[in-house]
C-alpha positions as CSV (number, residue, x, y, z in Angstrom):
1,M,-18.4,-17.1,14.9
2,S,-21.0,-17.6,12.7
3,T,-22.4,-18.3,9.5
4,T,-25.0,-17.3,6.7
5,T,-26.5,-19.2,3.8
6,I,-26.1,-19.1,0.1
7,A,-29.4,-18.3,0.3
8,D,-28.6,-14.7,1.8
9,H,-26.6,-13.8,-0.8
10,D,-27.5,-11.8,-3.9
11,F,-26.7,-14.4,-6.9
12,S,-27.8,-12.4,-9.8
13,P,-28.4,-14.0,-13.0
14,W,-26.4,-11.1,-15.0
15,K,-23.2,-12.5,-16.5
16,P,-21.0,-10.8,-18.8
17,R,-20.8,-11.8,-22.5
18,S,-17.1,-12.3,-22.5
19,N,-15.2,-15.2,-20.8
20,P,-14.8,-13.7,-17.4
21,W,-11.1,-14.3,-17.5
22,F,-10.3,-12.4,-20.4
23,I,-12.0,-9.5,-18.5
24,A,-9.8,-9.6,-15.6
25,I,-6.7,-9.4,-17.6
26,A,-8.4,-6.2,-19.4
27,V,-8.9,-4.6,-15.4
28,M,-6.0,-6.0,-14.0
29,L,-3.5,-4.1,-16.7
30,G,-5.2,-1.0,-15.6
31,T,-4.4,-2.0,-11.7
32,F,-0.8,-2.9,-12.3
33,M,-0.4,0.1,-14.0
34,E,-1.3,2.5,-11.1
35,V,-0.2,0.1,-8.3
36,L,3.4,0.4,-9.9
37,D,3.5,3.9,-10.8
38,T,3.0,4.4,-6.7
39,S,6.0,2.8,-6.3
40,I,8.3,3.0,-9.0
41,A,8.6,6.7,-8.5
42,N,10.1,6.6,-5.1
43,V,13.5,5.7,-6.4
44,A,13.7,8.7,-8.7
45,L,13.5,11.1,-6.6
46,P,16.6,12.1,-6.0
47,H,17.5,12.1,-10.0
48,I,13.9,14.2,-10.5
49,A,15.5,16.6,-7.6
50,G,18.8,16.9,-9.1
51,S,17.6,17.4,-12.6
52,M,15.1,20.2,-11.5
53,A,17.6,21.6,-9.0
54,I,14.7,21.7,-6.2
55,T,15.8,20.1,-2.6
56,P,14.8,16.8,-1.7
57,D,12.3,18.1,0.4
58,Q,10.0,20.0,-2.5
59,A,10.8,16.4,-4.4
60,T,8.5,14.4,-2.2
61,W,5.5,16.9,-2.8
62,I,5.7,14.7,-6.4
63,L,4.3,11.7,-4.2
64,T,1.8,13.9,-1.9
65,S,0.1,15.5,-4.5
66,Y,-0.5,12.4,-6.4
67,L,-1.5,10.5,-3.3
68,I,-4.0,13.9,-2.1
69,S,-5.8,13.4,-5.6
70,N,-5.8,9.9,-5.6
71,A,-7.1,9.5,-2.5
72,I,-10.4,11.9,-3.0
73,V,-11.4,10.2,-6.6
74,L,-10.5,6.9,-5.2
75,T,-13.8,7.4,-2.6
76,C,-15.9,9.3,-5.1
77,T,-15.5,6.3,-7.3
78,G,-18.9,4.3,-6.1
79,W,-20.7,8.0,-7.3
80,L,-19.1,8.1,-10.3
81,S,-19.6,4.7,-11.7
82,R,-23.3,4.7,-11.0
83,T,-23.5,8.2,-13.0
84,F,-21.4,7.9,-16.0
85,G,-21.1,3.8,-16.4
86,R,-18.5,1.9,-15.0
87,K,-17.0,1.0,-18.0
88,R,-17.2,5.0,-19.6
89,F,-15.8,6.2,-16.3
90,L,-13.1,3.2,-16.4
91,L,-11.9,4.3,-19.7
92,T,-12.1,8.0,-18.8
93,C,-9.9,7.3,-15.9
94,I,-7.5,5.3,-17.9
95,V,-7.1,7.5,-20.9
96,I,-6.3,10.8,-18.5
97,F,-3.3,8.7,-16.3
98,T,-2.0,7.8,-19.5
99,T,-2.1,10.7,-20.7
100,A,-1.1,12.8,-17.5
101,S,1.6,10.1,-17.4
102,M,3.1,11.7,-21.0
103,V,3.0,14.7,-19.1
104,C,4.7,13.9,-16.7
105,G,7.7,12.5,-18.7
106,L,7.9,15.8,-20.4
107,A,7.8,17.8,-16.9
108,T,10.2,20.9,-17.7
109,N,9.8,22.3,-14.0
110,I,8.5,21.3,-10.6
111,G,5.5,22.6,-11.0
112,M,4.2,21.3,-14.4
113,L,5.2,18.2,-12.6
114,I,3.1,18.5,-9.6
115,V,0.4,19.2,-11.4
116,A,0.5,16.5,-13.7
117,R,0.6,14.4,-10.6
118,V,-2.3,16.0,-9.6
119,I,-4.2,14.9,-12.4
120,Q,-2.4,11.2,-12.7
121,G,-3.7,10.7,-9.3
122,M,-6.9,11.5,-10.2
123,G,-6.9,8.9,-12.8
124,G,-5.5,6.3,-11.3
125,G,-8.0,6.8,-8.0
126,A,-10.7,4.4,-9.5
127,L,-8.7,2.3,-11.2
128,Q,-8.3,-0.1,-8.2
129,P,-12.1,-0.2,-6.6
130,S,-13.5,0.0,-10.4
131,A,-11.2,-3.3,-11.1
132,Q,-12.1,-5.2,-8.1
133,A,-15.9,-4.8,-8.4
134,I,-15.9,-5.7,-12.2
135,L,-14.1,-9.0,-11.4
136,L,-16.2,-9.7,-8.2
137,E,-19.3,-9.0,-10.0
138,S,-18.2,-10.7,-13.4
139,F,-17.5,-14.2,-11.4
140,P,-20.3,-16.1,-9.2
141,Y,-18.9,-16.4,-5.7
142,A,-17.7,-19.8,-5.5
143,K,-14.8,-18.5,-8.4
144,R,-14.4,-15.0,-6.9
145,G,-11.5,-16.9,-4.7
146,K,-9.6,-18.0,-7.9
147,A,-10.6,-14.2,-9.9
148,M,-9.3,-12.6,-6.6
149,A,-5.6,-14.6,-6.2
150,F,-4.9,-13.3,-10.7
151,Y,-5.7,-9.8,-9.4
152,S,-3.5,-9.8,-6.8
153,F,-0.8,-10.6,-9.0
154,G,-0.7,-7.4,-10.2
155,V,-2.0,-5.4,-6.9
156,I,0.7,-7.0,-4.8
157,F,3.7,-8.2,-7.6
158,A,3.5,-4.4,-8.8
159,P,5.0,-2.6,-5.8
160,V,7.6,-5.5,-5.4
161,I,9.5,-5.1,-8.7
162,G,8.5,-1.2,-8.7
163,P,11.8,-0.5,-7.0
164,T,13.9,-2.8,-9.1
165,L,12.4,-1.3,-12.3
166,G,12.2,2.1,-10.9
167,G,16.2,1.9,-10.0
168,W,17.0,0.1,-13.7
169,I,15.3,2.7,-15.5
170,T,16.9,5.3,-14.1
171,D,20.4,4.6,-13.9
172,S,20.3,2.9,-17.7
173,F,18.3,6.0,-19.2
174,T,16.7,8.9,-17.1
175,W,13.9,9.3,-14.9
176,R,11.5,10.4,-17.4
177,W,11.1,7.5,-18.9
178,I,9.1,5.7,-15.5
179,F,6.4,8.2,-16.5
180,F,6.4,7.0,-20.5
181,I,6.6,2.9,-19.9
182,N,2.2,3.7,-19.0
183,L,1.8,4.8,-22.4
184,P,1.9,1.1,-24.0
185,V,0.0,-0.6,-21.0
186,G,-2.8,2.5,-21.0
187,I,-3.0,2.2,-24.9
188,L,-3.4,-1.8,-24.1
189,A,-5.6,-1.1,-21.5
190,L,-8.1,0.4,-23.0
191,A,-8.4,-1.2,-26.2
192,L,-9.1,-4.6,-24.0
193,I,-11.6,-2.7,-21.9
194,S,-13.2,-1.4,-24.7
195,A,-13.7,-4.6,-26.2
196,L,-14.6,-7.1,-23.4
197,V,-16.0,-4.8,-20.3
198,E,-19.3,-4.4,-20.2
199,D,-22.0,-2.8,-17.5
200,P,-24.5,-4.8,-15.8
201,P,-28.1,-3.9,-15.7
202,Y,-28.0,-2.4,-12.0
203,I,-25.1,0.3,-13.2
204,K,-27.1,1.0,-16.3
205,N,-30.4,1.3,-14.7
206,A,-29.3,2.6,-11.4
207,R,-31.0,6.0,-10.5
208,K,-28.9,9.3,-11.3
209,T,-28.1,11.6,-8.5
210,R,-26.4,15.1,-7.8
211,L,-23.1,15.4,-7.2
212,D,-23.0,15.2,-3.1
213,F,-21.3,18.8,-3.3
214,V,-21.1,19.1,0.6
215,G,-19.7,15.5,0.9
216,L,-16.6,16.3,-1.8
217,A,-15.7,19.3,-0.1
218,L,-15.3,18.2,3.5
219,L,-13.9,14.4,2.0
220,S,-11.0,16.8,0.0
221,L,-10.5,18.6,3.4
222,W,-10.1,16.1,5.8
223,V,-8.1,13.7,3.7
224,G,-6.2,16.7,2.0
225,T,-5.0,18.0,5.6
226,L,-4.4,14.3,6.8
227,Q,-1.9,13.4,4.5
228,V,0.2,16.9,4.0
229,V,0.3,16.4,7.9
230,L,1.8,12.7,7.5
231,D,3.7,13.2,4.9
232,K,5.6,16.5,6.3
233,G,4.5,16.1,9.9
234,Q,8.0,14.7,11.3
235,Q,10.4,17.4,9.2
236,A,8.3,19.9,10.9
237,D,8.4,17.5,14.6
238,W,4.8,17.1,14.4
239,L,2.4,19.2,17.2
240,G,5.7,21.5,17.7
241,A,5.1,23.0,14.8
242,V,1.6,25.7,14.6
243,W,0.2,24.8,11.0
244,V,0.4,20.8,11.9
245,R,-1.9,21.7,14.8
246,W,-4.2,23.4,12.9
247,F,-3.8,20.8,10.0
248,V,-4.9,17.9,12.6
249,A,-7.6,20.2,13.8
250,I,-9.0,20.9,10.4
251,S,-8.5,16.9,9.8
252,L,-10.6,15.9,12.3
253,L,-13.2,18.0,12.4
254,G,-13.5,17.7,8.7
255,F,-13.6,13.9,9.0
256,L,-16.7,14.6,11.7
257,A,-18.5,17.0,9.7
258,F,-18.2,14.1,6.8
259,V,-19.4,11.2,8.4
260,A,-22.5,13.4,10.1
261,W,-23.3,14.3,6.6
262,E,-22.7,11.1,4.7
263,L,-25.1,9.5,7.3
264,T,-27.5,11.9,6.8
265,S,-27.5,12.9,3.4
266,D,-31.0,11.6,0.6
267,N,-27.9,10.9,-2.0
268,P,-24.5,10.4,0.2
269,L,-21.3,10.7,-2.2
270,V,-20.2,7.4,0.0
271,D,-22.5,4.9,1.4
272,L,-20.9,4.9,4.8
273,R,-24.3,2.5,5.9
274,V,-22.4,-0.4,4.0
275,L,-20.4,-0.3,7.5
276,K,-23.1,-1.5,8.8
277,N,-22.4,-5.1,7.1
278,R,-20.3,-7.0,10.4
279,N,-17.8,-8.8,7.1
280,F,-17.3,-5.6,5.6
281,L,-16.4,-3.4,8.9
282,A,-14.2,-6.0,10.1
283,G,-12.5,-6.2,7.0
284,T,-12.1,-2.6,6.4
285,T,-10.7,-2.2,9.7
286,I,-8.3,-5.6,8.8
287,V,-7.0,-4.1,6.1
288,F,-6.2,-0.6,7.6
289,V,-3.8,-2.5,9.6
290,I,-2.3,-4.9,6.9
291,G,-1.9,-1.6,4.9
292,I,0.3,-0.3,8.2
293,V,2.4,-3.4,8.3
294,L,2.5,-4.1,4.5
295,Y,3.9,-0.3,3.2
296,A,5.7,0.1,6.2
297,T,8.1,-2.8,5.6
298,T,8.0,-2.0,1.5
299,A,9.7,1.3,3.0
300,L,11.5,0.3,5.7
301,L,13.4,-2.9,3.9
302,P,15.5,-0.5,0.6
303,L,16.1,2.3,3.5
304,F,18.1,-0.6,6.1
305,L,19.8,-2.1,2.8
306,Q,21.2,1.0,1.6
307,T,21.7,3.1,4.7
308,L,23.1,0.4,6.9
309,L,24.7,-2.3,4.9
310,N,25.1,0.6,1.5
311,Y,23.7,-1.5,-0.7
312,S,22.9,0.8,-4.2
313,A,19.3,1.5,-4.8
314,L,19.1,-0.8,-7.5
315,Q,20.9,-3.7,-5.5
316,S,18.1,-2.9,-2.5
317,G,15.8,-3.4,-5.3
318,L,17.3,-6.5,-6.4
319,A,17.8,-7.7,-2.7
320,V,13.8,-7.2,-1.6
321,S,12.8,-8.9,-5.3
322,P,12.7,-12.7,-4.0
323,R,9.4,-11.6,-2.1
324,G,7.5,-11.8,-5.6
325,L,8.6,-15.0,-5.5
326,G,6.9,-15.7,-2.3
327,S,3.8,-14.1,-3.7
328,I,4.0,-16.0,-6.7
329,A,4.0,-18.9,-5.2
330,A,0.9,-18.6,-2.7
331,I,-1.1,-16.6,-5.3
332,L,-1.2,-20.5,-7.1
333,I,-2.1,-22.0,-4.0
334,V,-4.4,-19.9,-2.2
335,G,-7.3,-19.3,-5.4
336,N,-7.6,-23.1,-5.2
337,M,-7.6,-23.9,-1.8
338,M,-10.4,-21.1,-1.2
339,N,-13.4,-23.2,-1.8
340,I,-11.5,-25.9,0.3
341,L,-10.5,-24.7,3.9
342,D,-12.1,-21.8,5.7
343,R,-11.5,-18.2,4.8
344,R,-11.0,-17.6,8.3
345,F,-8.6,-20.2,9.0
346,L,-6.1,-18.9,5.2
347,M,-6.6,-15.5,6.9
348,T,-5.1,-16.6,10.4
349,A,-2.4,-18.2,8.7
350,G,-1.6,-15.3,6.9
351,L,-1.4,-12.8,9.5
352,L,0.6,-15.6,11.6
353,L,3.2,-16.0,8.7
354,L,3.3,-11.9,8.1
355,A,4.0,-11.6,12.2
356,Y,6.6,-14.4,12.2
357,S,8.3,-12.5,9.2
358,S,8.5,-9.2,10.3
359,F,9.8,-10.3,14.1
360,Q,12.6,-12.4,12.1
361,L,13.4,-9.2,10.3
362,G,13.2,-7.4,14.3
363,Q,16.5,-9.7,14.5
364,L,18.5,-8.2,12.3
365,D,22.3,-6.2,12.8
366,L,25.0,-5.6,11.2
367,D,26.8,-8.9,10.1
368,I,23.8,-10.7,9.3
369,A,24.0,-12.6,5.9
370,M,22.2,-11.6,2.8
371,F,20.2,-15.0,2.7
372,S,19.0,-14.2,6.1
373,V,17.2,-11.5,5.2
374,T,16.0,-12.7,1.8
375,W,14.3,-16.1,3.8
376,C,12.2,-13.4,5.8
377,I,11.6,-11.4,2.9
378,I,10.1,-14.9,0.7
379,I,8.1,-15.6,3.8
380,N,6.4,-12.4,4.0
381,G,5.4,-12.0,0.3
382,F,4.1,-15.3,0.8
383,S,1.9,-14.6,3.5
384,T,0.6,-11.4,1.7
385,P,-1.6,-13.3,-1.0
386,M,-2.9,-15.6,1.7
387,L,-4.2,-12.9,3.5
388,F,-5.5,-10.4,0.9
389,I,-7.3,-12.8,-1.6
390,P,-9.4,-14.2,1.4
391,L,-9.7,-11.2,3.3
392,T,-11.0,-9.2,0.4
393,T,-13.3,-11.7,-1.0
394,S,-15.1,-12.2,2.9
395,A,-15.2,-8.7,3.5
396,V,-17.4,-8.1,0.3
397,G,-18.7,-11.5,0.4
398,T,-22.0,-11.1,2.4
399,L,-22.9,-7.6,0.3
400,K,-25.4,-6.9,-3.0
401,N,-23.6,-7.1,-5.8
402,E,-24.9,-3.1,-6.2
403,Q,-23.2,-2.6,-3.0
404,I,-19.7,-3.6,-4.5
405,G,-18.6,-0.5,-6.3
406,N,-19.2,1.7,-3.6
407,A,-17.8,-1.0,-0.8
408,T,-14.7,-1.7,-2.6
409,S,-13.8,2.4,-2.6
410,I,-14.2,2.4,1.1
411,Y,-12.2,-0.6,1.6
412,N,-9.0,0.4,-1.1
413,L,-9.0,4.1,0.8
414,M,-8.6,2.6,4.4
415,R,-5.6,0.2,2.9
416,N,-4.2,3.5,1.3
417,I,-4.6,5.5,4.6
418,G,-3.0,2.8,6.7
419,G,0.0,3.0,4.3
420,S,0.0,6.4,4.7
421,F,0.1,6.1,8.6
422,G,2.5,3.0,8.6
423,I,5.2,5.3,6.0
424,S,4.5,8.0,8.7
425,I,4.8,6.4,12.0
426,T,7.8,4.3,11.0
427,T,10.2,7.1,9.9
428,T,9.5,8.8,12.8
429,L,10.2,5.4,15.1
430,L,13.4,5.4,13.2
431,S,14.3,8.8,13.8
432,R,13.1,8.9,17.6
433,V,14.3,5.5,18.7
434,S,17.2,6.0,17.0
435,Q,17.9,9.4,18.8
436,G,17.2,7.4,22.2
437,S,19.6,4.6,21.2
438,Q,22.5,6.7,20.9
439,N,21.4,8.8,24.0
440,F,21.6,4.9,25.6
441,L,25.1,3.5,24.0
442,V,26.6,7.0,24.1
443,Q,27.0,6.3,28.3
444,R,28.5,3.2,28.1
445,I,31.7,5.3,26.2
446,T,33.6,6.2,29.3
447,P,37.2,5.7,30.3
448,L,35.6,4.2,33.0
449,N,34.3,1.4,31.3
450,L,37.8,-0.9,31.2
451,Q,36.4,-3.0,27.9
452,F,36.0,0.7,25.8
453,A,39.7,1.8,27.6
454,D,40.9,-1.6,26.0
455,K,39.5,-1.1,22.9
456,T,40.4,2.3,22.1
457,A,44.0,2.0,23.3
458,S,44.0,-1.6,20.8
459,L,43.0,0.4,18.0
460,R,45.7,3.6,18.9
461,N,48.3,1.1,18.6
462,L,47.0,0.0,15.3
463,M,46.6,3.7,13.7
464,R,50.0,5.1,15.2
465,H,52.0,4.7,11.8
466,Q,49.0,6.7,10.2
467,G,49.8,10.3,11.7
468,T,50.5,12.2,15.1
469,P,49.7,10.6,18.5
470,A,46.5,13.6,18.4
471,L,45.5,12.4,14.9
472,A,45.2,8.5,15.7
473,S,43.2,9.4,18.5
474,Q,40.5,11.6,16.9
475,R,40.3,8.8,14.1
476,V,39.5,6.5,16.9
477,M,36.8,8.4,18.1
478,D,35.5,8.9,14.7
479,L,35.4,5.4,13.7
480,I,33.9,5.0,17.5
481,Y,31.1,7.3,17.1
482,H,30.3,5.6,13.8
483,N,29.8,2.9,14.7
484,V,27.8,4.2,17.7
485,L,25.3,5.5,14.8
486,Q,25.5,2.3,13.2
487,Q,24.0,0.5,16.2
488,A,21.5,3.1,16.9
489,G,20.1,2.6,13.1
490,A,20.2,-1.1,13.4
491,L,18.0,-1.0,17.1
492,S,15.5,1.6,15.3
493,F,14.9,-1.0,12.5
494,I,14.6,-3.9,14.8
495,Y,12.3,-1.4,17.4
496,N,9.8,-1.0,14.1
497,F,9.6,-4.4,12.5
498,R,8.9,-6.0,15.9
499,L,6.1,-3.2,16.7
500,L,4.6,-4.1,13.1
501,A,5.1,-8.0,14.1
502,V,3.1,-7.0,17.4
503,L,0.1,-5.2,15.1
504,C,-0.6,-8.1,12.7
505,V,-0.6,-10.4,16.2
506,C,-3.7,-8.1,17.6
507,C,-5.9,-8.2,13.9
508,V,-6.1,-11.9,14.7
509,P,-9.3,-11.7,17.1
510,L,-11.1,-9.4,14.5
511,L,-11.3,-12.7,12.7
512,F,-14.2,-14.0,14.6
513,M,-15.8,-11.4,13.2
514,F,-16.6,-12.4,9.9
515,K,-19.6,-14.6,9.4
516,L,-19.1,-17.2,6.4
517,P,-21.7,-18.4,4.0
518,T,-22.4,-22.5,4.1
519,I,-24.2,-24.3,1.4
520,K,-27.3,-25.9,2.6
521,P,-29.1,-28.9,0.2
522,H,-31.9,-26.6,-0.4
523,D,-29.1,-23.7,-1.9
524,K,-27.5,-26.1,-4.2
525,P,-29.9,-24.8,-7.2
526,A,-29.4,-21.0,-6.9
527,L,-25.6,-21.9,-6.5
528,A,-25.3,-24.1,-9.4
529,A,-27.3,-21.0,-11.4
530,A,-24.8,-19.1,-10.3
531,E,-21.8,-20.9,-11.6
532,A,-23.1,-21.7,-14.9
């Protein structure tokens, strides 16, 4: 592993007039609102489908439409910030997101709701990368760890409370209030950002360029088709469907054309050359895999609790909420440890803890006590800030300040695409592994199996007073088949969680790619000036 000196960094003399911690509160509000909205709507989908008389398959377009527009705008954030000014662009996005949220809550049909979600995704796409860029620019290098720890509170805690809050709101009021609650948060974020945030000189004086329409078209093409395939591929049997094959081909060709165009364009929509930076390349690769693990875990746990342990939506949300306790504990610790311990050590510990928690969740069975699940969830929550905070600061730590806005757009896009891959892969594996496990278990259900024969005879004796012998035999077989389905489902969840643990371990070697700054004696004046 190699290092670089403080002198290699761009410690700009610019610093905001407002207290950076007040700025952190302002930008975190918008991020918290956007991240919360991506998870809170999942719980309400059955209620939305019922109230609008649509199928669950049609209701999933409420999520898909948001993700597609969100991903496209997210990648354009760097250019839009340079062209219109980051503060003005951020305020516009919050207005769009908040207004679209109100329209979502007032929607009278599915078409109106999907259009509103598309607009909401366009407004929300820039909130995370803009907030990260503003934070990293407002704080000196030595304090960025604490700043990212505070920011992580919103990014990590929002998905944790999302399902619980969504379940409570939907059960207590109506699904429309999961959108209406964005209004007061959006108004408060607008007021604080207007008063506290300002653009640095390199944003104000940035050279204005024409919009890269070719790059935007290619980006929309490959991201849109990829998201549709990931969301709908399992229902269509993946490559067994002609349209899926076409969409995969279009997405792949669109991606290759997009990369080629952006690398050769004089005014690229997304500056992919930033990936030449070794730290940033390693960080985006790891965050893609971590997106797979975190989003998949968030999707799998409530599903396991509801389908196999018969928890309600609200109960499953409450069951996974201790993850937030682990996250809060880690956030309070990691921010102070960033300048004491090697960040690679923190990231390694975070990856190994995340792998351990995933492996422990891979020991689940149908008789497991809730405390055993809760303990794994707390460790999972604790590991996330240990990895996320040093990973984000290390990924952009050797970039110039003026490169950070573009870099955070790419970074967040890779995390979101990783999340889409994670949910899609685990959903597919749940179905396929469950089918294979059923075939394996059914082979043992035969009269030649003495243990099975004894068990069925005992069950018939227990049920012989509940009807005719034929009815008792039918009930016994129904009970056995139900048990086979339950066991096969449990095996599929176990397989998924163990696979996620392996993915975490595979990321550890990538940490050796990072080069982190070291302070030499002649660097101290520059560092002191940056912290002043």
